[in-house]
N, C-alpha and C positions, 0 to 999 in steps of 0.2 A: 140606744144604739142604732147603726146603718148595719142593714145585712142585704146581701148582693145575693140573689134567689134566682136559682134558675129550678123551675117549677117546673121546664118541660127532663126535667131528670128525672130516670125514674128512682134515683137514688134520696130525694127527699119526702120524706113519712113523716105517718100525725105526730113522732114525737118531735121533728124541727118546726113542723104544723104551731104545734100546743103551747111555743112557745112565742110568738111571731102576736102581735095586737093590730097590728096597720100596718099596710105597704103601702105604698102613693106609687104609680106607676104609670105609663102611658102606654095606652092601648093601639098599637099601629095595625092595623089589620095586612097591610102589604108587608111586613115583616115578619106579621106571627104566620103567613101562609108560606114563604120562602122557609120557614123554621119548621116546617109541618108542629106549627102550635097555635091551629086556632083553635083548641080546646079551653085555650088559659082560662076564663072566668067561668067555669065547669071545674077544671080542677081545682081552681081558689077555692067554690063551691063545694067541693068535694072533699075540700080541708077547715069543713066549718064558718068558714067567712063570708059576707054578706057585700055585695060588688054595688058600689055606691057612684055615682056622677053627681057634679059641684059641692060636694061632700056630705051631702046631705038627704039627696033623693035616690032609696033604692030603686036598682034597680034589676026586675023580674025576671028571674034563669030562663023565662021565656024569651028574653029579646037580647040575649047574650049573643049573641050571631050578628044581628045588627049593627048599623054604622051606628055610630056612639061618640061623643065625643072623648076624644084622645085622653084626660088625663082624668083616671079613675084610681078609686081607693077602694082596698080589701080589707074589711073589718072585719074581727070577730063578737059577735055580736054580744057576748059571751064574757070580755074581754072591756066593754068601751065603758 
């Protein structure tokens, strides 16, 4: 099942996040900044997701604001 998520929205809560196991997305800093959503990775992390680049390399939260590859994955460690 594919879901379109707007994690910027205050409407997505833990109840919805708990139903999601894996999100593959593109991190485009220019667009995130334009939409005031530079904390996208922190929001995923707050919902219990770990962020991966190359589908296997865990990104440490202290690096969320660093430039990184565009294709990322948010995975729930309890659902993998």
